[in-house]
N, C-alpha and C positions, 0 to 999 in steps of 0.2 A: 398457359403453361403446358408444355408438351409432355406426353407420356414418354419417359426415358426408358431405353431398352434394358432388357436383361442382358444384352449381348456385351460381353467383354471379349469376344472372339477376335477383335480386331484392334489394331493400334494405328495411329496416323501421325505424320509429322505435325509439329505445332504450326498453326497458321498465324498470320498477322492480321488483326482486324483493321478496319478503316482508320482507327485512331492510333494504330501502331502498337497496340497492346498484345503481347503473346498470351492468349488464354491458357494454353497448355502449361505455361510457367506457373499459373496460379492454381489450376485444378488438376493437372496431371493428365495421363492418358485416359483414365476413366474418371469422370467427374463426381461419381457417387461413392457411397460407402459400400463395404462388403461385410455388413454386420447383421445381427438378427433383426434389427428394425427394417433394414432394406430388404432382407429376405422376405419379410412379412409383406412389404410393399409389392415386391415382384409377384408373389403368389396371389395376392389380392388383385393386382393388375390383370393377371391372366384371366381370372374368373369374371371380372368386369368386362374385359375384352370379349370373352365368350358370350356374355349376356348381350352385348351390343350386336354381335353378328349372328348369334344363334348357333354357333358351332366352333369347335377347335380346329377340325380338319374339314375343309370345304366338302360338301356332298357331291361336288363335281369331280372329286378325285376318287377313283375306285380303290376299294380296300378289301376285295373279295378274292384275292389270289391265294393259291395254295401256300405260298411263302411270301412274306412281305418284309422288306427291310426299309427302315425309316430313319432318317437323320434329322436332328433338330440342331440347327447351326446357331450358336450363341445361346446354349441351353440354359445358362444361368442356374436357377435352383432346380431345373429339370421338370418344372411343373407342367409344361406342355406335354412332354412325353408321358409323364405319369397319368395325366388326364386322358391322353389318347389310349394308353394301355388299358384303362378301365372300360373303354368303349369298343375295343376290338373283339372280334369273335374268338373266344379262347380255343376253338378247334383249328384256327389258322396258325401255322407256325410263323412267328414274328420275331424279328430282331430289331431292337431299338438302340440307337446310338446318339448320345449327346456330345456335341462338339463345342469346345470353348477353350479359350486361353486359361481361364481359371475354372477348373472343374471341382474345386473344393466347396462350392456353394450347394452342391446337390445333396451331400450328406454321405454317411457310410454306405459302402456298397452292400454290406450285409442287410441293410433295410430296403434295398431296391429290388424290383422284380428280377428274376434270374436272367431274363432276356434283354435287360437294359444294361448297357455298358457306356463308359465315358472315355473320350479321347481328347487330348489337348491339340488344338489346331486353330490357326488364324485364317480367316477367310480371305485375307490378303495374300496368302501363300498358295502355291500349288497343292492340291490335295495329295495326301500320302498315296503311294502307288497301290497299296492294298485296299484303299477306299474308293479309288477312281472307278467310275462306271459301275458301281455296285448297288446303288439305292433306287428303290421304286418310288420313294417320296422323299423330298427334301423340304423342310420347313425353315423359314427364317423370319424373324420379327424385329422391327424397330431398330434398324441400324442407320437411320437417317442422320443421327448425330455424329457418326464417324465416317460418313462418305461425303466428300465435299460436293462436287458438281457432276461427277461422272460415275454412275453405278456400274458401268459396263465391265470393268476388270473384275469386280466382285461377282457380277452375274456370270461371267465366264467360268469362274472357279466353282460356283454353285452348279452350273451345268455339267461340269466335269465329274461331279459326284454322281450324277444321275445315270441310270441305265438308259439305253435307247427305249423310248416309250414311257420313261419315268416322268413323274409329275413334280413340279415346283409350286410351293405356296409361299408367297412373299407378302408380309403384313407390314404396313407402314402408317405413319401419321403425315398429314399435309400441313406443314408448318406455315405455308402461305395463307392458310385459312384461319390461322390463330387469331382469336379475339376474346373479349370478355362479354359474357351475357349477363343480363340482369332481369329481375322479375318485374321491374317497372322503370320508367324514365326517372332520372334523378338519383338513382342509387350510386353512391360513390364507388369508383373503381381505380382511383389514383395509385393506391398501394399495390394492387394486383398487377397493374400495368408496369409499375416500377420494378417489382420483383421479377416479372418476366424479362424485362430488358436487362437487368443486372445479372441474372443467373442463366438465362437461355441465349438471348441475342448476343451478349458480350462473351459468352463462354462456349460457343459452338462455331462451326464454320459459318461463313457468310450464308445467309438464308438459303437453304437448298431449294432448288426449283425443279429437281428431277422427279419428284414423287408423282406429280400430275402426269408426267410422260412415261411412267414406269411400264404400263401395259404396252405402249407402242414400242418402247425400248426392247421388251421381250420379243415382240414380233420382229423387230429389226434384226435381232440376234438369231432368228430362225426358229424360235419356239412356236408351237402350234396350239390351237384351241385356247387362246388367251382370253380370259374373262376378268373383269374388274368389278368388285363389289364395294361400293362406297356407302359408308354409314357414319352417322354422327351420334346416334344413340338417343334413347329416351331421356327425358330431363332428369329423372331420379337416378338413372345409372350414370349419366354425365356428372351429376353432383357427387356421387360416390367416387368416381374417378378423380374428380377435382380434389376431394379431401385426401385421397390416396397420394396425389401428386404434390400436395403441399409439403410433404417430407423432403422433396427433391431440393428446393432452395435451402433448406436447413442443412442438408448434406454438403452442398456447394459452399455455404458460408463456413461450415466447419473446416472444409478443405483449405480455404484461403486465410483462415484466421491468423496463422503464424506469419505469413508473408505479407498480408494486407489487412491488419486488424481494423483499420478505419472502415474499409469497405465492408468487411464482415459485420461490424457493428451496425452499419447503415442497412445492410440486408436484413439483419435480425429485426431492426425497428420496422422495416417495411413489411416483414412477414407478420408481425403482430397486427399491423394495420390491415393486411390482406385477410387475416383470419376474421377480423371484425367486419370487414366488407362482405366476406362470404356469409357470415351469419345473418347479414341483413338482406342477402339475396343476390349475390354476384358470384360468378364462377368463370374459370378458364374453359374455353371450348374450342374444338377444331374437328375437322373431318378425318376419318380413318379409311384405310383402303386395304383390301385383300385381293391380290392378283394371283390367279392360278394359270398354269400353262403346262404343256406336255412337250418333252424332248422328242424330236422326230425319231422314227425307227431306223432311219438310215442317214 
């Protein structure tokens, strides 16, 4: 089961899967909930991701300028920006901007740092004129579920946000590496595999294959100093992420319950089985990637 993004910054046309089913018709533009349970998942997901990689912002990206302007694209609950805010040198003047179609997940502005603001924006659109070319750092995470097979149009919009010499950090999961791991041979995994098929494979674009080529795509688009950090995580962190992700099929089941109650009931039954399999020593696993790059000065 893949880690689904915080990102609601983008919408895409419904696609037709190989069986002719329009997944969008069942789950909508955003397959998950926007409630307190999912806010909790998103916040936990961030800290587990940080544990896996050892950082929120790559140490390869400089943060010691006299003025630093940072964008988080698909900010969701704003947890990445809030975490970064606590790490930055308070003597440096910093402007943090969260970009998302739904900025209501972040909370009241009165409870946010004074240097953190929010803007509605879809990454599939041209950047607003007042934001184009203004950021030293642009972060984006987990948009694999909303990009079909070509990330280049999105990449070009992200690049337009950056100043010359600015840095991009792009964090993704590799769905091609998706599998179930067990503590020993013979552990049942049928329900975990069924839930994955019903709630991910059948409700996302055809299996994206662009993540493994992402670093090269950035090079092809003219970005410099491209680095790729691949991690899977230690087993205990992977298991924590697995339990975090078990809320995802529940959200999808709830989304389709009115239009397809039979399928929702089947998913519910498989989730119960997946929980039992997990308690016996099985979990979803996949590889994760953080690519960093710099926009040329000219």
